[in-house]
N, C-alpha and C positions, 0 to 999 in steps of 0.2 A: 356787882360785888367786887371789891378791890383786893388784890393779892400782891404780896411782895415775894419775889424769887431772889435768893442770895446763893449764887453758884459761880465759881471761878472758871469752870471749864466751858468755854464759849459755845461749842456745838450743843452741849446738853442744855445750857441756859437758854439758848435761842429756841431749841425744840420745845422746852417747857413753856416758854412765853408764847410761842405760836399756838401750841395746843390749848393753853388756857384762854387766850384771846379768841380762838376759834369757838371755844365753848361759851363765849359771851362775857368773860371776866375782864375788868380793867386791871392791867398788870404793870407793876414797876419792877425793875431788875437791877441788881447790884452784883459786881464782880469780886468784891472783897468784903471782909468783915466790917471794917470801919465804915464803908459806904452803906452797907446793909443796916448797921446800927443807926446811922444818921437818918436813913429813910424811916426806920421803925420809930425813932424818937420824934420825928417831925410830921408824921402822917398817921392816919387811922386806917388799919387794915382789917379785913375779915378773916384772913389767914396769912401766915408767913411760912414759906417753904425754905428751909435753911440747911445748907451743907455744913459739915463740921470742919473739914480740912480746907480752910480759907487763908489767903494771904492777908497780911497786916493785922488780922485779929481772928483768933480761932472761933469757930461757930458756937462752941459751948460757952465761951466768954460773952459772945453776942447775946445768946439766949439768957444767960444769967443776968446780964446788964438790963435787958428788957424786963425781965421778971422783977428785978430789984426796984424798978420804977413803978411797980404795981400794975403793969399792963397785962390784961388777961387774954390778949389776942391768941387764938389757936395757933400752935406752931408745930410744923411737921419737919422732923429731921430727915434728910436724905444723906446716906453715907455708904461707902464701901466697907466700912468697919462693921463686920457682921457677927461678932461674937456676942454671946449673952451678956458679958460684962459691959461691952460697949453700949448695947441697947439699954441696959439698966442705968448706966451713967447718963445717957441722954435723957431718959425719962425722969430720972431723979433730979436732973438739972432744971426741969420745968417743961420739957417737950410734951405735947399731947399725943404724938404718934412718931413712929420711927420706921422709915421705909428704906430697905436695903437696895443699893445699886448692884447690878442694873435692874431697872424696873420698867414695866409697861406704862406708857403715858396714860392709858385709860384707867389704870389702877390709881395713879396719882390723882386723876380727876375725881374718882370715886372717894378717895380719902379726903380730898378737899371738901367735897359736898358733905361728907359725914361731919367734919369739924365745924363747918358753917352751921349746920342744923343744930349741933350741940351749943354753939356760941349763942344762938338765938332761942335756946330752950325748946327746940322742936325735935321730936323723935321720929315722927312719920315722914315718909318720903313723898307723900302727897298732902298738900295743904288745901283745906276746903273752907271757902268763905261763901256762905249762902249756897247758891247752886253753881258756884265757880270752883273748879278743881284745878290745882296746879301740880303737875307731875315733875318733881325736881330733877330726878335722873334723866328723864327723857326731854325735859324742858318743853313740855307741851301744856297747853291750857285748854280746858274744856268748860262749856257751860251747858249743863244738861247733857244731851246726846250730841251736841254740836261742838266741833273743835274751833277755837278762836285762833286765827292766824295772826301772829305777831312778828315784828322784826326783832332782831337780836337786841337792839337797844330797848324796845318796848318790853320785851320779856325780862330783861335785866332789871328794869325799873319796877315792874310788877312783882318780880321775885323778892326784891328788897322790901317793898311795902308789905308783902305777904309774910315775910319772916318777922316783920315788926307789926303784925296785925293788931289793930286797936290802939296803937301808939301814934301820936302826932309826930311826923317826920318833917324836919325843916328842909327848905330848898338846898341849903348848904350841905346838909347831911346827904341828901340825894346826890348832889354833885360829887361829893367826896367819895361816895361808895359805888357810883355807877359810871362816871365819866373818867377817861384818862386825862391826866393833868396837862398833857401836851396838846389836847384837842382845842381848836380855836372855835369854840361855840359861842353863840350869842347869849346875852344875859338872861333871856327868857327861854332858853333851851329846855329847862325843866318843865316850865309851864306848857310849852308847846307839846312835849311828849305826854304830859298828863292829859292834855286834850285829846291826843291821838288814842290813848288808852281808853278814856271815857267813851269815845265814839265806838271803839271796837267791842267794848264790854257791855254797851247799852243793850237793854232787852225790851221786849214788847210789853212786859207787865209793869214797866216803869221802875224797875229795881235799879239802884245805884250802888257802886262799890267803892269809888274813891271820893272821899269827902274833903272839903276845904275848910281849914280853920284860918280865918283871915289874920294876917300878921304872924302866923305860927308855921303853917305848912299844910301837909296833907296826911290823911290816914286812910287805910284800907278797912272798910267797915260796911257790911251789907245792910242796906236800907231799902224798904219797899214802900212806895207811895200808897 
């Protein structure tokens, strides 16, 4: 899942990026409002984390510009401006959440997860597909009583497919939401990881979870032979 962080204070920006990447997210970062707006206008994100007091362009102006283009991406404001009036101003400008500095990184991660679930129309923190269960906060996958061990990349791919369960997802969409843009991956990287997932999710009763739609992409859907 891809996140944009717009924060001018370098130590905090780096800490947030590291925390989010450790949690398995693909992350882009910008140090000023103009750069942040450019990223938001030219890429698709699952969540944007946005400071208000930014150089070159105020965070509220960035937020308003993104919303004026009809983009519904979840946006979390982070700010030291902690009055009720400031929070109302941010939320009325189109933010989905408002987090006051200083904050714990684990709280930011929890708020990101919440916004992502909302964006994909999910309310539960556990997604169930057949006998497959995905625990979003813990980033664990189980099949029946058995835990399925996945790498960070395999989990990110499965999580994205699960959030879009029943929808055909193209290879390009998977690339845009799961991989960092600076990664030098082969053209068949998505297909390779789909293969890894299928192998790990396979079960003795012949059930399948990831279906292929030729020329279109993949979808997560439980089927039993």
